[in-house]
Structures are given as C-alpha cells and as structure tokens.
C-alpha positions as CSV (number, residue, x, y, z in Angstrom):
1,M,0.1,0.2,0.0
2,S,1.7,3.3,-0.6
3,E,1.3,6.0,1.5
4,M,-0.8,8.6,2.1
5,L,0.1,12.6,2.0
6,P,-0.7,14.4,4.9
7,L,-3.1,17.5,4.0
8,F,-4.8,20.5,6.0
9,L,-8.1,21.5,3.8
10,E,-9.2,25.0,4.1
11,L,-13.1,24.5,4.4
12,T,-14.2,27.7,5.2
13,G,-17.5,28.6,3.9
14,R,-17.1,25.0,1.7
15,R,-20.1,22.4,1.7
16,V,-19.4,19.4,3.6
17,L,-21.8,16.6,3.6
18,L,-22.1,14.6,7.1
19,V,-24.3,11.6,6.8
20,G,-25.1,10.2,10.4
21,G,-27.0,11.4,13.7
22,G,-25.7,10.1,16.2
23,K,-22.8,10.6,18.6
24,V,-20.1,10.1,16.8
25,A,-21.6,12.2,13.9
26,A,-22.1,15.0,16.7
27,A,-18.1,14.7,17.5
28,K,-17.5,14.5,14.1
29,L,-19.4,17.7,13.8
30,Q,-17.7,20.3,16.0
31,P,-14.0,19.9,14.4
32,L,-16.0,20.7,10.7
33,L,-18.1,24.1,12.2
34,A,-14.6,25.0,13.7
35,A,-12.5,25.2,10.6
36,G,-15.6,27.1,8.7
37,A,-17.2,24.2,6.8
38,D,-20.4,24.8,5.3
39,V,-22.4,21.8,7.4
40,H,-25.2,20.0,5.6
41,V,-26.3,16.5,8.2
42,V,-28.7,14.0,6.8
43,A,-29.6,11.6,9.1
44,P,-33.4,10.1,9.8
45,A,-32.9,10.9,14.2
46,V,-30.1,13.1,15.5
47,D,-28.8,13.7,18.4
48,A,-29.5,16.9,20.6
49,A,-26.1,18.4,19.9
50,I,-26.5,18.1,16.8
51,E,-29.7,19.7,16.9
52,R,-28.6,22.3,18.6
53,A,-26.4,23.1,16.0
54,D,-26.6,25.8,12.7
55,V,-26.2,23.4,10.2
56,R,-28.8,22.6,7.4
57,L,-30.6,19.7,9.2
58,D,-33.3,17.1,6.9
59,R,-34.2,14.1,8.4
60,R,-34.0,11.4,6.0
61,P,-31.9,8.5,4.6
62,F,-28.9,10.0,2.2
63,E,-30.0,10.0,-1.3
64,P,-26.9,10.4,-3.7
65,R,-28.1,14.2,-4.8
66,D,-27.0,14.9,-1.3
67,L,-23.3,14.9,-2.4
68,D,-23.7,18.1,-5.4
69,G,-21.7,20.7,-4.6
70,V,-19.7,19.1,-2.0
71,W,-15.8,19.2,-1.3
72,L,-16.0,16.4,1.5
73,V,-18.2,13.6,2.9
74,V,-17.8,12.0,6.4
75,A,-20.4,9.3,6.6
76,A,-20.8,8.6,10.5
77,A,-23.9,6.4,9.8
78,T,-24.5,2.7,9.4
79,P,-22.1,0.6,8.3
80,E,-24.2,-0.2,5.4
81,A,-25.2,3.3,5.0
82,N,-21.4,4.5,4.9
83,R,-20.8,2.0,2.4
84,Q,-23.1,3.4,0.0
85,V,-22.1,7.3,1.3
86,A,-18.7,5.7,0.4
87,A,-19.4,4.4,-3.2
88,E,-22.0,7.5,-4.4
89,A,-18.5,9.7,-3.2
90,E,-15.6,7.7,-5.3
91,R,-17.7,7.7,-8.4
92,R,-18.2,11.1,-8.4
93,Q,-14.6,12.0,-7.2
94,I,-15.2,13.4,-3.4
95,F,-13.2,12.4,-0.6
96,V,-14.7,10.4,2.0
97,N,-14.3,9.9,5.9
98,A,-16.1,6.3,6.3
99,V,-16.0,6.5,10.1
100,D,-14.6,3.2,10.9
101,D,-14.9,1.8,8.2
102,P,-11.1,2.0,6.1
103,A,-11.8,-0.3,3.5
104,H,-14.3,2.3,2.3
105,A,-12.8,5.6,3.1
106,S,-10.7,7.5,0.9
107,A,-9.3,10.4,3.8
108,Y,-9.1,10.1,7.5
109,L,-9.6,12.6,10.3
110,T,-6.7,12.6,12.7
111,G,-5.9,13.5,16.2
112,V,-4.9,16.8,16.5
113,V,-2.8,19.2,18.5
114,R,-3.9,22.4,18.7
115,R,-1.5,25.1,20.7
116,G,-0.4,29.2,19.9
117,G,-1.0,28.8,16.1
118,V,0.4,25.2,15.7
119,A,-1.4,22.4,14.6
120,V,-0.2,18.8,14.8
121,A,-1.7,16.0,13.0
122,I,-1.4,12.3,14.0
123,S,-3.1,9.4,11.9
124,T,-2.7,5.6,11.8
125,G,-4.6,5.5,7.9
126,G,-7.9,4.5,9.7
127,A,-6.0,1.5,11.3
128,A,-5.4,2.4,15.2
129,P,-7.6,5.6,15.8
130,A,-7.0,4.6,19.6
131,L,-3.4,4.6,19.3
132,A,-3.8,7.5,17.1
133,G,-5.4,9.3,20.4
134,L,-2.8,7.9,23.1
135,L,0.2,9.9,20.3
136,R,-1.5,12.7,20.6
137,E,-2.1,13.0,24.3
138,A,1.9,12.3,24.6
139,L,2.3,15.2,21.8
140,D,0.1,17.4,24.4
141,A,2.3,16.8,27.4
142,L,5.5,17.6,25.3
143,L,5.1,20.8,23.5
144,P,5.9,23.7,24.8
145,R,3.2,25.6,26.5
146,D,4.0,29.4,25.0
147,L,4.5,27.6,21.7
148,A,2.3,31.1,20.8
149,L,6.1,33.0,21.3
150,W,8.2,30.8,18.9
151,V,5.3,31.0,15.9
152,D,5.7,34.8,16.7
153,E,9.3,34.8,16.5
154,S,8.9,32.6,13.7
155,R,7.3,35.0,11.8
156,R,9.9,37.6,12.6
157,Q,12.6,36.2,11.4
158,R,10.8,35.3,8.0
159,T,10.6,38.1,7.3
160,A,14.1,39.3,8.1
161,W,15.1,36.3,6.1
162,K,13.0,37.2,2.9
163,R,14.3,40.5,3.3
164,R,17.7,39.7,3.3
165,L,17.3,36.7,0.8
166,V,18.6,33.9,3.0
167,P,18.4,31.0,1.3
168,M,15.7,28.1,2.8
169,D,18.5,25.4,3.3
170,A,19.8,28.1,6.1
171,R,16.7,29.5,8.2
172,R,16.5,26.2,10.4
173,P,19.9,26.4,12.1
174,L,18.7,30.5,12.7
175,L,15.5,29.7,13.7
176,L,16.9,27.5,16.3
177,E,19.3,30.2,17.5
178,A,16.8,32.7,17.6
179,L,14.3,30.7,19.6
180,N,17.0,29.8,22.0
181,G,17.2,33.5,22.6
182,L,14.1,34.0,23.7
183,Y,14.7,32.0,26.7
184,G,18.6,33.9,27.2
185,E,20.6,30.7,25.7
186,P,23.8,31.0,24.1
187,A,23.4,30.1,20.5
188,G,24.2,26.4,19.7
189,P,23.5,23.5,17.1
190,T,20.6,21.8,19.9
191,A,18.0,23.1,22.2
192,P,18.1,22.5,26.0
193,A,16.0,19.1,26.7
194,D,15.5,20.3,30.6
195,R,13.2,23.6,29.9
196,Q,11.0,24.1,33.2
197,E,7.6,26.0,33.0
198,G,7.9,29.0,30.7
199,S,9.9,27.5,28.1
200,W,9.9,24.0,26.7
201,R,7.1,22.2,29.2
C-alpha cells in the first residue's frame, strides 16, 4: 500500500456533507464547524447536539443528490449507509471519511494537538484510532506551553530572511538560535532538553 499524503484542508464556506445523526456524527461535526465548513447533515434521527448546531439538517436517509456541490463527505451512520455514501462519493471523485470503515474511506480524520497557532496531526490511516489518540495526548504533554511565542518569533525571522534573501536551507539553524534567544540561551546547534515551565514544558 502506498503512503498517504497528509493535508490540511481550507474548508471555510465550503460544503461538507455529514451523513449520520448519532453521537459519533455529533463528535465529527464540531471540528467541521470550527474549520468554518458549510455543513449539511442528513440522518433520519439526530442527537441533541446536532439539533442545537447551526447547520442545514434533513431528517431522512442519504440520497445521491446530497453530494451535489460537496467538497468532502463524512459518513458516520450505519456500516451499510457508510458504504453507500462511500460508493457514491467515489463515483463523483469526492473524498470521503467513512467512520470506523477504512476500507471504504479515501480521507482519514486525525488526532490533532492545537496550541499557539500550531496544529500537529497524527494518523494511523484509520487502522488504529485509539493509538492516534494516545499519541495526541503524549504530544500535547511534550509541546511547550508558550508555543505562541515561537510562532511570533518565527514570523519575525521569516520577514527578515525574505528581506535579506536568506536561502531556505539556512533558515532552520537560524531559527533555532533565535528561539534559544527567547530564553537567554547561548546560540548552539541544539536546544536544551530540560526546560521548565515558561519554556519547553
């Protein structure tokens, strides 16, 4: 099997179809809304959390026409419904995330750690979602609490590098030096591994 290509999708204002109305579908809805997607939910019955959400909602089974104008599909219904959705989406060349059914999926949602403008995504290609969750928790514990400072400094450095025409392959060691400088560390090839609160931990 070939390797999958990790991507971050810009979904703001773009239609996403969510098929299913249970608790699993409700859990999938929140990150879609946070991404600014225009979500259309299709399900015969829906969880209260979906009922309260600001989405277009049709209480009925999936129909192929629901895929019109859709950029992405999340199938979070019964296995039979998920397979039908995946088959129709494949015919239309639309990516589909089929929950707990990787054989019928062409896109896989990930465990994500977000902090200070940085997003780190972890995926097992749908094979071991619990492991992805554990890895997400581990990374969350390891990433520095003040990561937003790193992002701000990186932006400042990037502006200076572009102005000075610094080549791409020279930027990473320069950034490490600048980040060390945030904590009064001397320049060096590696950053300290034992930082306390206010830095690495």
